[in-house]
PDB file of N, CA, C and O in Angstrom, chain B, residues numbered from 101:
ATOM      1  N   UNK B 101       0.837  -1.149   0.013  1.00  0.00           N
ATOM      2  CA  UNK B 101      -0.021  -0.047   0.024  1.00  0.00           C
ATOM      3  C   UNK B 101       0.831   1.268   0.010  1.00  0.00           C
ATOM      4  O   UNK B 101       0.551   2.218  -0.722  1.00  0.00           O
ATOM      5  N   UNK B 102       1.902   1.251   0.885  1.00  0.00           N
ATOM      6  CA  UNK B 102       2.818   2.426   0.876  1.00  0.00           C
ATOM      7  C   UNK B 102       3.380   2.657  -0.474  1.00  0.00           C
ATOM      8  O   UNK B 102       3.437   3.800  -0.929  1.00  0.00           O
ATOM      9  N   UNK B 103       3.809   1.603  -1.153  1.00  0.00           N
ATOM     10  CA  UNK B 103       4.537   1.705  -2.460  1.00  0.00           C
ATOM     11  C   UNK B 103       3.470   2.205  -3.508  1.00  0.00           C
ATOM     12  O   UNK B 103       3.796   3.050  -4.342  1.00  0.00           O
ATOM     13  N   UNK B 104       2.284   1.719  -3.468  1.00  0.00           N
ATOM     14  CA  UNK B 104       1.241   2.120  -4.399  1.00  0.00           C
ATOM     15  C   UNK B 104       0.859   3.593  -4.275  1.00  0.00           C
ATOM     16  O   UNK B 104       0.549   4.275  -5.252  1.00  0.00           O
ATOM     17  N   UNK B 105       0.900   4.051  -3.011  1.00  0.00           N
ATOM     18  CA  UNK B 105       0.581   5.453  -2.676  1.00  0.00           C
ATOM     19  C   UNK B 105       1.805   6.403  -2.937  1.00  0.00           C
ATOM     20  O   UNK B 105       1.668   7.627  -2.917  1.00  0.00           O
ATOM     21  N   UNK B 106       2.933   5.826  -3.169  1.00  0.00           N
ATOM     22  CA  UNK B 106       4.152   6.618  -3.320  1.00  0.00           C
ATOM     23  C   UNK B 106       4.634   7.274  -2.008  1.00  0.00           C
ATOM     24  O   UNK B 106       5.225   8.354  -2.021  1.00  0.00           O
ATOM     25  N   UNK B 107       4.369   6.597  -0.881  1.00  0.00           N
ATOM     26  CA  UNK B 107       4.770   7.159   0.398  1.00  0.00           C
ATOM     27  C   UNK B 107       5.915   6.317   1.043  1.00  0.00           C
ATOM     28  O   UNK B 107       5.955   5.098   0.870  1.00  0.00           O
ATOM     29  N   UNK B 108       6.819   6.961   1.767  1.00  0.00           N
ATOM     30  CA  UNK B 108       7.804   6.280   2.492  1.00  0.00           C
ATOM     31  C   UNK B 108       7.192   5.760   3.786  1.00  0.00           C
ATOM     32  O   UNK B 108       6.235   6.343   4.296  1.00  0.00           O
ATOM     33  N   UNK B 109       7.706   4.722   4.297  1.00  0.00           N
ATOM     34  CA  UNK B 109       7.129   4.088   5.467  1.00  0.00           C
ATOM     35  C   UNK B 109       6.963   4.989   6.640  1.00  0.00           C
ATOM     36  O   UNK B 109       5.883   4.985   7.232  1.00  0.00           O
ATOM     37  N   UNK B 110       7.990   5.805   7.050  1.00  0.00           N
ATOM     38  CA  UNK B 110       7.801   6.696   8.171  1.00  0.00           C
ATOM     39  C   UNK B 110       6.658   7.648   7.952  1.00  0.00           C
ATOM     40  O   UNK B 110       6.068   8.114   8.927  1.00  0.00           O
ATOM     41  N   UNK B 111       6.314   7.961   6.715  1.00  0.00           N
ATOM     42  CA  UNK B 111       5.250   8.970   6.439  1.00  0.00           C
ATOM     43  C   UNK B 111       3.827   8.448   6.618  1.00  0.00           C
ATOM     44  O   UNK B 111       2.899   9.245   6.757  1.00  0.00           O
ATOM     45  N   UNK B 112       3.634   7.138   6.617  1.00  0.00           N
ATOM     46  CA  UNK B 112       2.333   6.527   6.721  1.00  0.00           C
ATOM     47  C   UNK B 112       1.427   7.130   7.869  1.00  0.00           C
ATOM     48  O   UNK B 112       0.307   7.589   7.645  1.00  0.00           O
ATOM     49  N   UNK B 113       1.990   7.089   9.065  1.00  0.00           N
ATOM     50  CA  UNK B 113       1.109   7.654  10.165  1.00  0.00           C
ATOM     51  C   UNK B 113       0.834   9.124  10.070  1.00  0.00           C
ATOM     52  O   UNK B 113      -0.197   9.590  10.555  1.00  0.00           O
ATOM     53  N   UNK B 114       1.753   9.898   9.438  1.00  0.00           N
ATOM     54  CA  UNK B 114       1.588  11.319   9.327  1.00  0.00           C
ATOM     55  C   UNK B 114       0.490  11.690   8.262  1.00  0.00           C
ATOM     56  O   UNK B 114      -0.104  12.767   8.315  1.00  0.00           O
ATOM     57  N   UNK B 115       0.262  10.793   7.344  1.00  0.00           N
ATOM     58  CA  UNK B 115      -0.700  11.035   6.291  1.00  0.00           C
ATOM     59  C   UNK B 115      -2.084  10.377   6.737  1.00  0.00           C
ATOM     60  O   UNK B 115      -3.067  10.493   6.006  1.00  0.00           O
ATOM     61  N   UNK B 116      -2.142   9.740   7.846  1.00  0.00           N
ATOM     62  CA  UNK B 116      -3.399   9.233   8.425  1.00  0.00           C
ATOM     63  C   UNK B 116      -3.902   8.104   7.481  1.00  0.00           C
ATOM     64  O   UNK B 116      -5.090   8.063   7.163  1.00  0.00           O
ATOM     65  N   UNK B 117      -3.040   7.224   7.051  1.00  0.00           N
ATOM     66  CA  UNK B 117      -3.395   6.167   6.132  1.00  0.00           C
ATOM     67  C   UNK B 117      -3.981   5.044   6.997  1.00  0.00           C
ATOM     68  O   UNK B 117      -3.350   4.625   7.968  1.00  0.00           O
ATOM     69  N   UNK B 118      -5.159   4.562   6.664  1.00  0.00           N
ATOM     70  CA  UNK B 118      -5.757   3.473   7.402  1.00  0.00           C
ATOM     71  C   UNK B 118      -6.687   2.677   6.467  1.00  0.00           C
ATOM     72  O   UNK B 118      -7.119   3.140   5.412  1.00  0.00           O
ATOM     73  N   UNK B 119      -6.955   1.473   6.923  1.00  0.00           N
ATOM     74  CA  UNK B 119      -7.905   0.599   6.100  1.00  0.00           C
ATOM     75  C   UNK B 119      -9.278   0.577   6.743  1.00  0.00           C
ATOM     76  O   UNK B 119      -9.408   0.457   7.961  1.00  0.00           O
ATOM     77  N   UNK B 120     -10.273   0.692   5.931  1.00  0.00           N
ATOM     78  CA  UNK B 120     -11.606   0.706   6.397  1.00  0.00           C
ATOM     79  C   UNK B 120     -12.396  -0.403   5.781  1.00  0.00           C
ATOM     80  O   UNK B 120     -12.600  -0.397   4.567  1.00  0.00           O
ATOM     81  N   UNK B 121     -12.864  -1.382   6.576  1.00  0.00           N
ATOM     82  CA  UNK B 121     -13.638  -2.501   6.057  1.00  0.00           C
ATOM     83  C   UNK B 121     -15.136  -2.230   6.210  1.00  0.00           C
ATOM     84  O   UNK B 121     -15.525  -1.536   7.150  1.00  0.00           O
ATOM     85  N   UNK B 122     -15.957  -2.728   5.361  1.00  0.00           N
ATOM     86  CA  UNK B 122     -17.318  -2.622   5.507  1.00  0.00           C
ATOM     87  C   UNK B 122     -17.841  -3.644   6.357  1.00  0.00           C
ATOM     88  O   UNK B 122     -17.621  -4.824   6.083  1.00  0.00           O
ATOM     89  N   UNK B 123     -18.541  -3.301   7.407  1.00  0.00           N
ATOM     90  CA  UNK B 123     -19.062  -4.397   8.334  1.00  0.00           C
ATOM     91  C   UNK B 123     -18.459  -4.190   9.716  1.00  0.00           C
ATOM     92  O   UNK B 123     -17.735  -3.224   9.958  1.00  0.00           O
ATOM     93  N   UNK B 124     -18.767  -5.106  10.607  1.00  0.00           N
ATOM     94  CA  UNK B 124     -18.368  -4.994  11.966  1.00  0.00           C
ATOM     95  C   UNK B 124     -16.922  -5.464  12.249  1.00  0.00           C
ATOM     96  O   UNK B 124     -16.240  -4.967  13.146  1.00  0.00           O
ATOM     97  N   UNK B 125     -16.497  -6.449  11.433  1.00  0.00           N
ATOM     98  CA  UNK B 125     -15.131  -7.023  11.727  1.00  0.00           C
ATOM     99  C   UNK B 125     -14.105  -6.415  10.792  1.00  0.00           C
ATOM    100  O   UNK B 125     -14.316  -6.297   9.585  1.00  0.00           O
ATOM    101  N   UNK B 126     -12.951  -6.021  11.410  1.00  0.00           N
ATOM    102  CA  UNK B 126     -11.849  -5.447  10.636  1.00  0.00           C
ATOM    103  C   UNK B 126     -10.984  -6.610  10.180  1.00  0.00           C
ATOM    104  O   UNK B 126     -10.186  -7.121  10.966  1.00  0.00           O
ATOM    105  N   UNK B 127     -11.118  -7.043   8.932  1.00  0.00           N
ATOM    106  CA  UNK B 127     -10.338  -8.116   8.391  1.00  0.00           C
ATOM    107  C   UNK B 127      -8.962  -7.785   7.920  1.00  0.00           C
ATOM    108  O   UNK B 127      -8.120  -8.679   7.843  1.00  0.00           O
ATOM    109  N   UNK B 128      -8.697  -6.609   7.614  1.00  0.00           N
ATOM    110  CA  UNK B 128      -7.441  -6.173   6.993  1.00  0.00           C
ATOM    111  C   UNK B 128      -6.840  -4.987   7.831  1.00  0.00           C
ATOM    112  O   UNK B 128      -7.564  -4.195   8.436  1.00  0.00           O
ATOM    113  N   UNK B 129      -5.516  -4.919   7.825  1.00  0.00           N
ATOM    114  CA  UNK B 129      -4.837  -3.808   8.508  1.00  0.00           C
ATOM    115  C   UNK B 129      -3.572  -3.498   7.722  1.00  0.00           C
ATOM    116  O   UNK B 129      -3.207  -4.242   6.811  1.00  0.00           O
ATOM    117  N   UNK B 130      -2.914  -2.426   8.062  1.00  0.00           N
ATOM    118  CA  UNK B 130      -1.741  -1.981   7.376  1.00  0.00           C
ATOM    119  C   UNK B 130      -0.566  -2.289   8.301  1.00  0.00           C
ATOM    120  O   UNK B 130      -0.515  -1.777   9.420  1.00  0.00           O
ATOM    121  N   UNK B 131       0.403  -3.139   7.839  1.00  0.00           N
ATOM    122  CA  UNK B 131       1.568  -3.438   8.649  1.00  0.00           C
ATOM    123  C   UNK B 131       2.434  -2.200   8.817  1.00  0.00           C
ATOM    124  O   UNK B 131       2.904  -1.668   7.812  1.00  0.00           O
ATOM    125  N   UNK B 132       2.654  -1.747   9.944  1.00  0.00           N
ATOM    126  CA  UNK B 132       3.418  -0.508  10.270  1.00  0.00           C
ATOM    127  C   UNK B 132       4.832  -0.478   9.772  1.00  0.00           C
ATOM    128  O   UNK B 132       5.329   0.582   9.392  1.00  0.00           O
ATOM    129  N   UNK B 133       5.508  -1.633   9.763  1.00  0.00           N
ATOM    130  CA  UNK B 133       6.948  -1.615   9.418  1.00  0.00           C
ATOM    131  C   UNK B 133       7.158  -1.896   7.920  1.00  0.00           C
ATOM    132  O   UNK B 133       8.211  -1.528   7.399  1.00  0.00           O
ATOM    133  N   UNK B 134       6.262  -2.496   7.234  1.00  0.00           N
ATOM    134  CA  UNK B 134       6.449  -2.800   5.841  1.00  0.00           C
ATOM    135  C   UNK B 134       5.460  -2.029   4.876  1.00  0.00           C
ATOM    136  O   UNK B 134       5.720  -1.916   3.679  1.00  0.00           O
ATOM    137  N   UNK B 135       4.327  -1.509   5.440  1.00  0.00           N
ATOM    138  CA  UNK B 135       3.372  -0.850   4.625  1.00  0.00           C
ATOM    139  C   UNK B 135       2.564  -1.817   3.810  1.00  0.00           C
ATOM    140  O   UNK B 135       1.876  -1.382   2.886  1.00  0.00           O
ATOM    141  N   UNK B 136       2.602  -3.150   4.099  1.00  0.00           N
ATOM    142  CA  UNK B 136       1.779  -4.109   3.385  1.00  0.00           C
ATOM    143  C   UNK B 136       0.456  -4.226   3.973  1.00  0.00           C
ATOM    144  O   UNK B 136       0.245  -3.985   5.161  1.00  0.00           O
ATOM    145  N   UNK B 137      -0.512  -4.625   3.077  1.00  0.00           N
ATOM    146  CA  UNK B 137      -1.917  -4.872   3.454  1.00  0.00           C
ATOM    147  C   UNK B 137      -1.892  -6.336   4.033  1.00  0.00           C
ATOM    148  O   UNK B 137      -1.482  -7.252   3.319  1.00  0.00           O
ATOM    149  N   UNK B 138      -2.293  -6.552   5.224  1.00  0.00           N
ATOM    150  CA  UNK B 138      -2.254  -7.909   5.809  1.00  0.00           C
ATOM    151  C   UNK B 138      -3.623  -8.265   6.434  1.00  0.00           C
ATOM    152  O   UNK B 138      -4.444  -7.378   6.666  1.00  0.00           O
ATOM    153  N   UNK B 139      -3.856  -9.517   6.696  1.00  0.00           N
ATOM    154  CA  UNK B 139      -5.112  -9.932   7.340  1.00  0.00           C
ATOM    155  C   UNK B 139      -4.937  -9.647   8.851  1.00  0.00           C
ATOM    156  O   UNK B 139      -3.906  -9.946   9.453  1.00  0.00           O
ATOM    157  N   UNK B 140      -5.943  -9.086   9.393  1.00  0.00           N
ATOM    158  CA  UNK B 140      -5.952  -8.752  10.800  1.00  0.00           C
ATOM    159  C   UNK B 140      -6.784  -9.693  11.634  1.00  0.00           C
ATOM    160  O   UNK B 140      -6.696  -9.736  12.861  1.00  0.00           O
ATOM    161  N   UNK B 141      -7.620 -10.469  10.895  1.00  0.00           N
ATOM    162  CA  UNK B 141      -8.572 -11.342  11.568  1.00  0.00           C
ATOM    163  C   UNK B 141      -8.723 -12.597  10.702  1.00  0.00           C
ATOM    164  O   UNK B 141      -8.564 -12.541   9.483  1.00  0.00           O
ATOM    165  N   UNK B 142      -9.029 -13.720  11.340  1.00  0.00           N
ATOM    166  CA  UNK B 142      -9.231 -14.972  10.636  1.00  0.00           C
ATOM    167  C   UNK B 142     -10.397 -14.727   9.654  1.00  0.00           C
ATOM    168  O   UNK B 142     -11.390 -14.112  10.043  1.00  0.00           O
ATOM    169  N   UNK B 143     -10.299 -15.200   8.363  1.00  0.00           N
ATOM    170  CA  UNK B 143     -11.368 -15.066   7.331  1.00  0.00           C
ATOM    171  C   UNK B 143     -11.897 -16.392   7.126  1.00  0.00           C
ATOM    172  O   UNK B 143     -11.186 -17.274   6.646  1.00  0.00           O
ATOM    173  N   UNK B 144     -13.192 -16.610   7.484  1.00  0.00           N
ATOM    174  CA  UNK B 144     -13.897 -17.832   7.343  1.00  0.00           C
ATOM    175  C   UNK B 144     -14.870 -17.692   6.162  1.00  0.00           C
ATOM    176  O   UNK B 144     -15.936 -17.092   6.300  1.00  0.00           O
ATOM    177  N   UNK B 145     -14.496 -18.246   5.007  1.00  0.00           N
ATOM    178  CA  UNK B 145     -15.256 -18.044   3.814  1.00  0.00           C
ATOM    179  C   UNK B 145     -16.654 -18.671   3.965  1.00  0.00           C
ATOM    180  O   UNK B 145     -17.615 -18.050   3.510  1.00  0.00           O
ATOM    181  N   UNK B 146     -16.829 -19.833   4.558  1.00  0.00           N
ATOM    182  CA  UNK B 146     -18.142 -20.473   4.742  1.00  0.00           C
ATOM    183  C   UNK B 146     -19.003 -19.650   5.608  1.00  0.00           C
ATOM    184  O   UNK B 146     -20.215 -19.636   5.394  1.00  0.00           O
ATOM    185  N   UNK B 147     -18.492 -18.970   6.556  1.00  0.00           N
ATOM    186  CA  UNK B 147     -19.301 -18.147   7.464  1.00  0.00           C
ATOM    187  C   UNK B 147     -19.688 -16.831   6.705  1.00  0.00           C
ATOM    188  O   UNK B 147     -20.830 -16.379   6.789  1.00  0.00           O
ATOM    189  N   UNK B 148     -18.790 -16.280   6.024  1.00  0.00           N
ATOM    190  CA  UNK B 148     -19.090 -14.986   5.341  1.00  0.00           C
ATOM    191  C   UNK B 148     -20.006 -15.105   4.135  1.00  0.00           C
ATOM    192  O   UNK B 148     -20.898 -14.274   3.967  1.00  0.00           O
ATOM    193  N   UNK B 149     -19.822 -16.082   3.313  1.00  0.00           N
ATOM    194  CA  UNK B 149     -20.446 -16.123   1.992  1.00  0.00           C
ATOM    195  C   UNK B 149     -21.300 -17.309   1.903  1.00  0.00           C
ATOM    196  O   UNK B 149     -21.976 -17.420   0.880  1.00  0.00           O
ATOM    197  N   UNK B 150     -21.383 -18.232   2.820  1.00  0.00           N
ATOM    198  CA  UNK B 150     -22.229 -19.387   2.860  1.00  0.00           C
ATOM    199  C   UNK B 150     -22.322 -20.015   1.481  1.00  0.00           C
ATOM    200  O   UNK B 150     -21.338 -20.610   1.041  1.00  0.00           O
ATOM    201  N   UNK B 151     -23.449 -19.924   0.760  1.00  0.00           N
ATOM    202  CA  UNK B 151     -23.605 -20.601  -0.477  1.00  0.00           C
ATOM    203  C   UNK B 151     -23.323 -19.830  -1.757  1.00  0.00           C
ATOM    204  O   UNK B 151     -23.623 -20.288  -2.859  1.00  0.00           O
ATOM    205  N   UNK B 152     -22.728 -18.621  -1.581  1.00  0.00           N
ATOM    206  CA  UNK B 152     -22.357 -17.763  -2.794  1.00  0.00           C
ATOM    207  C   UNK B 152     -21.077 -18.316  -3.364  1.00  0.00           C
ATOM    208  O   UNK B 152     -20.111 -18.583  -2.648  1.00  0.00           O
ATOM    209  N   UNK B 153     -21.094 -18.483  -4.682  1.00  0.00           N
ATOM    210  CA  UNK B 153     -19.886 -19.057  -5.349  1.00  0.00           C
ATOM    211  C   UNK B 153     -18.722 -18.069  -5.319  1.00  0.00           C
ATOM    212  O   UNK B 153     -17.582 -18.468  -5.081  1.00  0.00           O
ATOM    213  N   UNK B 154     -18.981 -16.848  -5.546  1.00  0.00           N
ATOM    214  CA  UNK B 154     -17.883 -15.849  -5.581  1.00  0.00           C
ATOM    215  C   UNK B 154     -17.948 -15.009  -4.336  1.00  0.00           C
ATOM    216  O   UNK B 154     -18.925 -14.298  -4.102  1.00  0.00           O
ATOM    217  N   UNK B 155     -16.882 -15.091  -3.519  1.00  0.00           N
ATOM    218  CA  UNK B 155     -16.814 -14.451  -2.183  1.00  0.00           C
ATOM    219  C   UNK B 155     -15.921 -13.227  -2.362  1.00  0.00           C
ATOM    220  O   UNK B 155     -14.790 -13.380  -2.823  1.00  0.00           O
ATOM    221  N   UNK B 156     -16.373 -12.020  -2.021  1.00  0.00           N
ATOM    222  CA  UNK B 156     -15.648 -10.856  -2.229  1.00  0.00           C
ATOM    223  C   UNK B 156     -15.585 -10.031  -0.894  1.00  0.00           C
ATOM    224  O   UNK B 156     -16.645  -9.740  -0.338  1.00  0.00           O
ATOM    225  N   UNK B 157     -14.471  -9.672  -0.398  1.00  0.00           N
ATOM    226  CA  UNK B 157     -14.442  -8.774   0.798  1.00  0.00           C
ATOM    227  C   UNK B 157     -13.883  -7.442   0.325  1.00  0.00           C
ATOM    228  O   UNK B 157     -12.793  -7.393  -0.244  1.00  0.00           O
ATOM    229  N   UNK B 158     -14.622  -6.360   0.557  1.00  0.00           N
ATOM    230  CA  UNK B 158     -14.202  -5.022   0.062  1.00  0.00           C
ATOM    231  C   UNK B 158     -13.671  -4.284   1.240  1.00  0.00           C
ATOM    232  O   UNK B 158     -14.131  -4.466   2.368  1.00  0.00           O
ATOM    233  N   UNK B 159     -12.651  -3.404   0.970  1.00  0.00           N
ATOM    234  CA  UNK B 159     -12.143  -2.530   2.021  1.00  0.00           C
ATOM    235  C   UNK B 159     -11.663  -1.276   1.216  1.00  0.00           C
ATOM    236  O   UNK B 159     -11.441  -1.302   0.005  1.00  0.00           O
ATOM    237  N   UNK B 160     -11.534  -0.222   1.982  1.00  0.00           N
ATOM    238  CA  UNK B 160     -11.033   1.055   1.420  1.00  0.00           C
ATOM    239  C   UNK B 160      -9.706   1.461   2.114  1.00  0.00           C
ATOM    240  O   UNK B 160      -9.497   1.169   3.291  1.00  0.00           O
ATOM    241  N   UNK B 161      -8.862   2.106   1.394  1.00  0.00           N
ATOM    242  CA  UNK B 161      -7.684   2.717   1.894  1.00  0.00           C
ATOM    243  C   UNK B 161      -7.992   4.217   2.089  1.00  0.00           C
ATOM    244  O   UNK B 161      -8.284   4.916   1.118  1.00  0.00           O
ATOM    245  N   UNK B 162      -7.933   4.683   3.269  1.00  0.00           N
ATOM    246  CA  UNK B 162      -8.249   6.098   3.546  1.00  0.00           C
ATOM    247  C   UNK B 162      -6.888   6.847   3.793  1.00  0.00           C
ATOM    248  O   UNK B 162      -6.039   6.414   4.572  1.00  0.00           O
ATOM    249  N   UNK B 163      -6.751   7.976   3.088  1.00  0.00           N
ATOM    250  CA  UNK B 163      -5.587   8.855   3.439  1.00  0.00           C
ATOM    251  C   UNK B 163      -6.239  10.194   3.819  1.00  0.00           C
ATOM    252  O   UNK B 163      -6.868  10.900   3.031  1.00  0.00           O
ATOM    253  N   UNK B 164      -6.017  10.465   5.129  1.00  0.00           N
ATOM    254  CA  UNK B 164      -6.666  11.737   5.651  1.00  0.00           C
ATOM    255  C   UNK B 164      -6.035  12.996   5.361  1.00  0.00           C
ATOM    256  O   UNK B 164      -6.705  14.028   5.381  1.00  0.00           O
ATOM    257  N   UNK B 165      -4.732  13.006   5.076  1.00  0.00           N
ATOM    258  CA  UNK B 165      -3.998  14.312   4.711  1.00  0.00           C
ATOM    259  C   UNK B 165      -3.817  14.333   3.243  1.00  0.00           C
ATOM    260  O   UNK B 165      -3.562  13.306   2.614  1.00  0.00           O
ATOM    261  N   UNK B 166      -3.952  15.525   2.678  1.00  0.00           N
ATOM    262  CA  UNK B 166      -3.778  15.707   1.286  1.00  0.00           C
ATOM    263  C   UNK B 166      -2.295  15.295   0.894  1.00  0.00           C
ATOM    264  O   UNK B 166      -1.328  15.639   1.573  1.00  0.00           O
ATOM    265  N   UNK B 167      -2.198  14.530  -0.257  1.00  0.00           N
ATOM    266  CA  UNK B 167      -0.940  14.103  -0.699  1.00  0.00           C
ATOM    267  C   UNK B 167      -0.467  15.067  -1.831  1.00  0.00           C
ATOM    268  O   UNK B 167       0.622  14.889  -2.378  1.00  0.00           O
TER     269      UNK B 167
END
């Protein structure tokens, strides 16, 4: 994520970069030392999507400070 946004790792907290999941559970987070998008919670496909063939989890990357 840091690379895609063109930010250096120390700058991430200063730009207010965060991951926003839709729903109650935060499934993804931003690794502070690498800037990688990582899973923050166990993802159980059967529980989330039940009988749906294509399972999609959406999240947004929020940058609070103007770049």
